[in-house]
C-alpha positions as a Markdown table, in Angstrom:
| # | Residue | x | y | z |
|---|---|---|---|---|
| 1 | Met | 0.0 | 0.0 | 0.1 |
| 2 | Met | 1.3 | 3.5 | -1.0 |
| 3 | His | 1.5 | 6.4 | 1.4 |
| 4 | Pro | -1.0 | 8.9 | 0.6 |
| 5 | Ser | 1.8 | 11.5 | -0.4 |
| 6 | Glu | 3.0 | 8.8 | -2.9 |
| 7 | Glu | -0.5 | 8.3 | -4.2 |
| 8 | Arg | -0.8 | 12.0 | -4.9 |
| 9 | Leu | 2.6 | 12.0 | -6.8 |
| 10 | Tyr | 1.5 | 9.0 | -8.9 |
| 11 | Ala | -2.0 | 10.5 | -9.8 |
| 12 | Arg | -0.3 | 13.6 | -10.6 |
| 13 | Val | 2.4 | 12.0 | -12.9 |
| 14 | Leu | -0.1 | 10.1 | -14.5 |
| 15 | Thr | -2.3 | 13.1 | -15.1 |
| 16 | Asp | 0.5 | 15.0 | -16.8 |
| 17 | Leu | 1.6 | 12.1 | -18.7 |
| 18 | Ala | -2.0 | 11.7 | -20.0 |
| 19 | Leu | -2.0 | 15.3 | -20.8 |
| 20 | Val | 1.4 | 15.2 | -22.6 |
| 21 | Leu | -0.2 | 12.3 | -24.7 |
| 22 | Arg | -3.2 | 14.4 | -25.2 |
| 23 | Pro | -2.9 | 15.4 | -29.0 |
| 24 | Pro | -2.1 | 11.6 | -30.2 |
| 25 | Met | -4.8 | 10.3 | -28.1 |
| 26 | Glu | -7.5 | 12.7 | -29.1 |
| 27 | Met | -6.4 | 12.0 | -32.7 |
| 28 | Leu | -6.8 | 8.1 | -32.2 |
| 29 | Leu | -10.4 | 8.7 | -30.4 |
| 30 | Asn | -11.5 | 11.3 | -32.9 |
| 31 | Leu | -10.6 | 9.0 | -35.9 |
| 32 | Ala | -12.8 | 6.2 | -34.0 |
| 33 | Val | -15.3 | 8.2 | -33.7 |
| 34 | Lys | -15.4 | 9.2 | -37.7 |
| 35 | Arg | -14.8 | 5.5 | -38.4 |
| 36 | Ala | -17.9 | 4.4 | -36.3 |
| 37 | Trp | -19.8 | 7.4 | -37.9 |
| 38 | Arg | -18.8 | 6.3 | -41.4 |
| 39 | Arg | -20.0 | 2.5 | -40.9 |
| 40 | Ala | -23.2 | 3.6 | -38.9 |
| 41 | Ala | -24.1 | 7.3 | -39.8 |
| 42 | Asn | -27.7 | 6.6 | -39.2 |
| 43 | Ala | -27.0 | 5.6 | -35.4 |
| 44 | Phe | -26.0 | 8.9 | -34.7 |
| 45 | Gly | -29.3 | 10.4 | -35.7 |
| 46 | Arg | -30.6 | 8.5 | -33.0 |
| 47 | Leu | -29.3 | 11.1 | -30.5 |
| 48 | Gly | -32.2 | 13.5 | -31.8 |
| 49 | Arg | -31.9 | 16.8 | -29.9 |
| 50 | Tyr | -28.9 | 15.8 | -28.1 |
| 51 | Gln | -26.7 | 16.0 | -31.3 |
| 52 | Gly | -23.9 | 18.3 | -30.8 |
| 53 | Arg | -24.4 | 18.4 | -27.0 |
| 54 | Pro | -21.4 | 17.2 | -24.9 |
| 55 | Tyr | -21.2 | 14.3 | -22.6 |
| 56 | Leu | -18.5 | 13.9 | -19.8 |
| 57 | Ile | -17.4 | 10.3 | -19.9 |
| 58 | Asp | -15.6 | 9.8 | -16.6 |
| 59 | Pro | -13.5 | 6.6 | -16.1 |
| 60 | Val | -13.0 | 6.9 | -12.5 |
| 61 | Asp | -9.8 | 4.9 | -12.1 |
| 62 | Phe | -8.2 | 7.4 | -15.0 |
| 63 | Pro | -6.6 | 10.4 | -14.2 |
| 64 | Val | -8.5 | 12.2 | -16.9 |
| 65 | Thr | -12.1 | 12.4 | -18.5 |
| 66 | Phe | -13.4 | 12.6 | -21.8 |
| 67 | Ala | -15.6 | 15.1 | -23.2 |
| 68 | Leu | -17.7 | 13.3 | -26.1 |
| 69 | Thr | -19.8 | 15.3 | -28.6 |
| 70 | Leu | -21.3 | 13.3 | -31.5 |
| 71 | Asn | -23.4 | 15.1 | -34.3 |
| 72 | Lys | -24.5 | 14.5 | -37.9 |
| 73 | Asp | -20.9 | 14.7 | -39.1 |
| 74 | Gly | -19.1 | 12.3 | -36.8 |
| 75 | Gly | -18.1 | 14.0 | -33.5 |
| 76 | Thr | -15.1 | 14.6 | -31.3 |
| 77 | Val | -13.6 | 13.5 | -27.9 |
| 78 | Lys | -11.4 | 15.7 | -25.9 |
| 79 | Leu | -9.3 | 14.7 | -22.9 |
| 80 | Val | -10.3 | 16.8 | -19.9 |
| 81 | Arg | -8.2 | 17.3 | -16.8 |
| 82 | Arg | -10.0 | 15.7 | -13.8 |
| 83 | Thr | -9.7 | 18.7 | -11.5 |
| 84 | Leu | -11.2 | 21.2 | -13.9 |
| 85 | Arg | -14.8 | 19.5 | -13.9 |
| 86 | Pro | -16.2 | 22.1 | -16.3 |
| 87 | Val | -19.9 | 22.5 | -16.5 |
| 88 | Gly | -22.3 | 22.4 | -19.4 |
| 89 | Tyr | -22.3 | 18.9 | -20.1 |
| 90 | Val | -25.9 | 17.2 | -20.8 |
| 91 | Ala | -24.9 | 14.2 | -18.9 |
| 92 | Glu | -22.2 | 12.5 | -17.1 |
| 93 | Ile | -21.6 | 8.9 | -17.2 |
| 94 | Ala | -19.0 | 7.6 | -14.5 |
| 95 | Gly | -17.5 | 4.1 | -13.9 |
| 96 | Glu | -14.5 | 2.0 | -14.2 |
| 97 | Phe | -12.7 | 2.1 | -17.5 |
| 98 | Val | -13.4 | -1.6 | -18.5 |
| 99 | Asp | -17.1 | -1.4 | -17.6 |
| 100 | Leu | -17.3 | 1.9 | -19.8 |
| 101 | Leu | -15.6 | 0.3 | -22.5 |
| 102 | Ala | -17.9 | -2.7 | -22.2 |
| 103 | Leu | -21.0 | -0.6 | -22.2 |
| 104 | Phe | -19.6 | 1.6 | -25.5 |
| 105 | Asp | -19.1 | -1.7 | -27.4 |
| 106 | Gly | -22.4 | -3.5 | -26.2 |
| 107 | Ser | -20.9 | -6.4 | -24.3 |
| 108 | Ala | -22.4 | -5.2 | -21.0 |
| 109 | Asp | -25.9 | -4.7 | -20.5 |
| 110 | Ala | -26.3 | -0.9 | -19.4 |
| 111 | Asp | -29.2 | -1.5 | -17.2 |
| 112 | Ser | -27.6 | -4.3 | -15.0 |
| 113 | Thr | -24.2 | -2.4 | -14.9 |
| 114 | Phe | -26.1 | 0.7 | -13.5 |
| 115 | Phe | -28.3 | -1.3 | -11.2 |
| 116 | Ala | -25.2 | -2.9 | -10.0 |
| 117 | Gly | -23.7 | 0.1 | -8.8 |
| 118 | Glu | -20.9 | 0.0 | -11.3 |
| 119 | Leu | -22.2 | 3.0 | -13.3 |
| 120 | Thr | -23.2 | 6.5 | -11.9 |
| 121 | Val | -25.3 | 8.7 | -14.3 |
| 122 | Thr | -25.8 | 12.2 | -13.6 |
| 123 | Gly | -27.7 | 15.2 | -15.7 |
| 124 | Asp | -30.4 | 14.4 | -18.4 |
| 125 | Thr | -31.4 | 10.7 | -18.4 |
| 126 | Gly | -33.0 | 11.2 | -21.9 |
| 127 | Ala | -29.6 | 12.2 | -23.1 |
| 128 | Val | -28.1 | 9.0 | -21.8 |
| 129 | Leu | -30.7 | 6.9 | -23.0 |
| 130 | Ala | -30.2 | 8.7 | -26.7 |
| 131 | Leu | -26.4 | 7.9 | -26.2 |
| 132 | His | -27.1 | 4.2 | -25.3 |
| 133 | Asn | -29.5 | 4.0 | -28.6 |
| 134 | Ala | -27.2 | 5.6 | -30.7 |
| 135 | Leu | -24.1 | 3.4 | -29.4 |
| 136 | Glu | -26.1 | 0.3 | -29.7 |
| 137 | Ala | -27.2 | 1.0 | -33.4 |
| 138 | Ala | -23.5 | 1.7 | -34.2 |
| 139 | Asp | -22.6 | -1.9 | -33.2 |
| 140 | Leu | -19.0 | -0.8 | -32.0 |
| 141 | Arg | -16.3 | -3.2 | -31.3 |
| 142 | Leu | -13.6 | -2.5 | -28.7 |
| 143 | Ala | -11.3 | -2.2 | -31.4 |
| 144 | Asp | -13.3 | 0.5 | -33.1 |
| 145 | Leu | -12.6 | 2.3 | -29.9 |
| 146 | Leu | -9.2 | 1.7 | -29.1 |
| 147 | Ala | -7.2 | 0.8 | -32.4 |
| 148 | Pro | -6.2 | 2.3 | -35.5 |
| 149 | Ala | -8.5 | 1.0 | -38.3 |
| 150 | Ala | -5.8 | -1.1 | -39.9 |
| 151 | Leu | -5.2 | -3.1 | -36.5 |
| 152 | Ala | -9.0 | -3.1 | -35.4 |
| 153 | Pro | -9.9 | -6.4 | -37.0 |
| 154 | Gly | -7.0 | -8.4 | -35.6 |
| 155 | Leu | -7.1 | -6.6 | -32.3 |
| 156 | Asp | -10.7 | -7.1 | -31.2 |
| 157 | Pro | -10.6 | -10.5 | -29.8 |
| 158 | Val | -7.6 | -9.8 | -27.9 |
| 159 | Leu | -9.0 | -6.7 | -26.4 |
| 160 | Gln | -12.4 | -8.4 | -25.6 |
| 161 | Arg | -10.8 | -11.1 | -23.9 |
| 162 | Ile | -8.7 | -8.5 | -21.7 |
| 163 | Val | -12.0 | -6.6 | -20.8 |
| 164 | Asp | -13.9 | -9.5 | -19.9 |
| 165 | Trp | -11.0 | -10.8 | -17.8 |
| 166 | Arg | -10.8 | -7.6 | -15.9 |
| 167 | Arg | -14.5 | -7.3 | -15.4 |
| 168 | Ala | -14.6 | -11.1 | -14.2 |
| 169 | Ala | -11.6 | -10.0 | -11.7 |
| 170 | Lys | -13.7 | -7.1 | -10.7 |
| 171 | Arg | -16.7 | -9.2 | -9.9 |
| 172 | Thr | -14.8 | -11.9 | -7.8 |
| 173 | Gly | -12.6 | -9.4 | -5.9 |
| 174 | Gly | -9.3 | -10.8 | -7.3 |
| 175 | Lys | -8.3 | -12.9 | -10.2 |
| 176 | Pro | -10.8 | -14.7 | -12.5 |
| 177 | His | -11.2 | -18.5 | -12.7 |
| 178 | Gly | -8.3 | -20.2 | -14.1 |
| 179 | Val | -5.6 | -17.4 | -13.3 |
| 180 | His | -3.2 | -18.3 | -10.6 |
């Protein structure tokens, strides 16, 4: 266990690292949004009046949050320093990174994740429902969210296993079955 001052230093270093890597991370995430939009442009139409409205996606185990704005032309993702907590988001969705990934790619059921307490939603619930419907219609894979297009097909099974493994470990309070 780390001393509190070590934990603060560790969190600060991770935040600084994420912000240094901000331009390439935002570029990859924005390319993923554009790729998803090209594959399923009609899905983004399910956002209705929430098109162009920003959502704050908060992986609570990450040093930064993500501002996600989707519109008829695709959208943008921006990294946001956790300490700034800007206002003006239509909704905020918070949870552990692996749970958020599983929600975005549809491998986790949104209702059971929410009612199990693994997800916190604040703001306009209609906006969250519209985002859920748009993501479900987009039929995303993990690799669509995390990998460059050329690598996505081969990486999807690997990424899916990693997320499944981490979620299983979280549910069992340690290592998933078969890991020693």
